[in-house]
C-alpha positions as CSV (number, residue, x, y, z in Angstrom):
1,M,-19.0,14.9,-5.1
2,K,-16.1,16.4,-2.6
3,I,-12.7,14.4,-3.1
4,H,-11.7,14.2,0.8
5,R,-8.0,14.3,1.7
6,I,-6.4,13.3,4.1
7,N,-2.4,15.0,5.3
8,P,-2.3,16.5,1.6
9,T,1.3,18.8,0.7
10,K,2.0,20.6,-2.3
11,R,3.2,17.2,-4.0
12,W,1.2,14.7,-2.4
13,S,-1.9,13.5,-0.8
14,D,-1.6,10.3,1.6
15,I,-4.8,9.3,1.0
16,T,-6.9,10.2,-1.8
17,V,-10.9,9.4,-1.0
18,F,-14.0,9.2,-3.7
19,N,-17.2,7.8,-4.2
20,G,-16.0,6.1,-1.0
21,I,-12.3,4.8,-2.9
22,A,-9.6,5.4,-1.6
23,H,-6.2,5.6,-3.1
24,F,-2.5,5.7,-1.3
25,V,1.2,4.5,-2.0
26,E,2.9,3.5,0.7
27,I,7.2,3.3,0.9
28,A,9.3,1.3,3.3
29,D,10.4,5.1,5.3
30,T,11.3,4.0,8.5
31,D,14.2,1.3,7.4
32,T,15.6,2.1,4.4
33,K,18.6,-0.2,4.8
34,A,16.2,-3.0,5.1
35,D,16.1,-6.0,3.1
36,I,12.9,-7.2,1.3
37,R,11.0,-8.8,4.0
38,G,11.6,-5.6,6.9
39,Q,10.8,-3.1,3.9
40,V,7.8,-5.7,2.9
41,E,7.2,-5.5,6.8
42,Q,7.5,-1.8,7.2
43,I,4.3,-1.2,4.1
44,F,2.2,-3.8,5.6
45,A,2.0,-1.9,8.9
46,Q,2.0,1.5,7.3
47,A,-0.9,0.5,4.8
48,E,-2.8,-0.9,8.2
49,Q,-3.3,2.1,9.2
50,S,-3.7,4.5,6.0
51,L,-7.2,1.7,6.2
52,A,-7.4,3.0,9.9
53,K,-7.4,6.5,8.9
54,I,-10.4,5.5,6.7
55,N,-12.7,3.0,8.9
56,S,-10.6,-0.1,7.1
57,D,-8.9,-3.0,7.0
58,K,-7.2,-4.7,4.4
59,S,-10.1,-7.1,3.6
60,R,-10.9,-4.5,1.9
61,I,-7.8,-3.7,-0.4
62,L,-9.4,-4.3,-3.8
63,S,-6.1,-3.4,-6.2
64,T,-2.2,-3.5,-5.3
65,T,0.5,-2.2,-7.8
66,I,3.8,-3.1,-6.5
67,Y,7.0,-1.8,-7.9
68,L,10.0,-4.2,-7.0
69,T,13.5,-3.3,-8.1
70,D,14.4,-6.8,-8.7
71,F,12.5,-9.9,-9.2
72,A,15.4,-12.3,-7.0
73,N,12.7,-10.5,-4.1
74,L,9.5,-11.7,-6.3
75,A,9.6,-15.6,-4.2
76,A,9.8,-13.4,-0.6
77,L,7.6,-10.8,-1.5
78,N,5.1,-13.2,-2.8
79,E,5.8,-15.2,0.5
80,L,4.8,-12.4,3.0
81,W,1.5,-10.9,0.9
82,D,0.5,-14.5,0.8
83,A,0.8,-14.6,5.1
84,W,-0.8,-11.4,5.7
85,F,-4.0,-11.5,3.9
86,A,-6.8,-14.0,4.8
87,E,-8.2,-16.9,2.8
88,G,-10.2,-15.6,0.2
89,T,-9.1,-11.6,0.9
90,A,-6.2,-11.0,-1.3
91,P,-7.2,-8.2,-4.2
92,S,-6.2,-8.0,-7.7
93,R,-2.7,-7.0,-8.4
94,A,0.1,-6.2,-10.9
95,C,3.9,-6.3,-10.1
96,V,6.0,-5.0,-12.3
97,K,10.0,-4.2,-12.5
98,A,11.0,0.0,-12.0
99,E,13.5,1.8,-10.6
100,L,12.5,4.0,-7.6
101,A,13.2,7.5,-6.7
102,N,15.6,6.4,-4.0
103,P,17.9,3.4,-4.6
104,D,17.7,1.8,-1.0
105,Y,14.1,1.1,-1.8
106,L,13.5,-2.5,-3.0
107,V,9.5,-1.7,-3.1
108,E,7.0,0.2,-3.2
109,M,2.8,-0.7,-3.1
110,T,-0.5,1.6,-4.4
111,F,-3.9,0.9,-2.8
112,V,-7.2,1.0,-3.7
113,A,-9.2,0.3,-1.4
114,A,-12.6,1.0,-0.2
115,A,-13.6,3.3,3.3
116,G,-15.8,1.8,6.1
117,D,-18.7,2.9,6.5
118,G,-18.9,6.0,8.3
119,F,-16.3,7.2,6.8
120,A,-17.1,11.5,6.9
121,E,-16.2,12.5,2.3
């Protein structure tokens, strides 16, 4: 089976799809000075764009790993998370405290999602 890489570079691909399952990572790279709410909103908007590239949507997210630099931001993240997903569509998730590559990043998320029907692998 073919591994499909979207926007591959030497260091990473924006999205990797294998056997109908997509993997991608989002960070708040538009405005790294935003507070946790602003960074989470950026990540969600970018995730929706990534999902659209594989004919999918947020209801098809299977799993998310969330890397937070400070658990003091967990309540705000959870509020936005709960509002982003329709009832009954939230994926499995893990949330860990981590030091991120850029000290301005407050959060990073990795997503695993089912690619949509008709996505060419």
